[in-house]
C-alpha positions, 0 to 999 in steps of 0.5 A: 628556795624560791617562793614558789617552791617553799609554796609546793613543799608545804602543800606535800607537806600538808598533804602527806600529813594528811594522808598519814593521818588518814591512814592512822584513823584507819588504824583506829577504826580496825582496831574498834572493829577488832573491839567491837568483834571481841566484845561480841565473842565474850557477850556471846560467851557470857551472857549467851546473847552477842552484839547484835550486828556485829558483822555489819559494823565489821563489814563497814569498818573493814572496808572503811580502813582499807579504803583510808590505807590506800593513799598511804600505800601510793604514797610511801610506794608498799601498793603491790608490785611486781619486782621480776620487772624492775630487779633487772632494769635500769635506772631510766627504766625503773623510772619510766615504769614508776611514772608509767604507774603513778600515771595509771594511780591517778587515772585509777583514783579519778575514775573511782572518785567518780563512781562512788560519788555515783553510788553514794547518790544512788543509795542516798536516793534509795535509802537502803540500810543495813539489816539489823543496826538500819545504819544507811549503807551511804555513811560508809561512802563518806570516808571512802570518798576522803580516802579517795580524794586524799589516793588522788593526790597521793598519786599526783605527788608520786607522779611528780616524784616520777617524773623527778626521777625520770629527769635524774636518771637522763642526767646520769 
């Protein structure tokens, strides 16, 4: 293996590790959301006073967790797909569709980064807060933007993988 190939494999391996770790963080956020809701229900039942702002934390936590899962889903090919189009297609057709899907993912993630960045700036500028806990709404944009940056990287990796599959399908 050449030095440039090793370096690329190392960078891709690092990206895969970061993306997997980020998805695990999303899982922990989801567990925290469940625990907050369980505590709120128990506190409401036992003490007659649920956890204040539990729905705000649930809303933000669920959104953050969903964004954390996006890069991993792209990387492992777990996004929604229509197998009806590929079940009777040949390897070259499947490779072309994979290439097209990866290209769309790259473009779409770039678009989302751009617009989510603009949303972050707006929420910081206008200082909007949640109603009960008064958490700045822009805080949720930070992990979402990190997730979208990782989605962009995952999309580039899947684009590279799709190009390799297409080359292999032309050989066979």
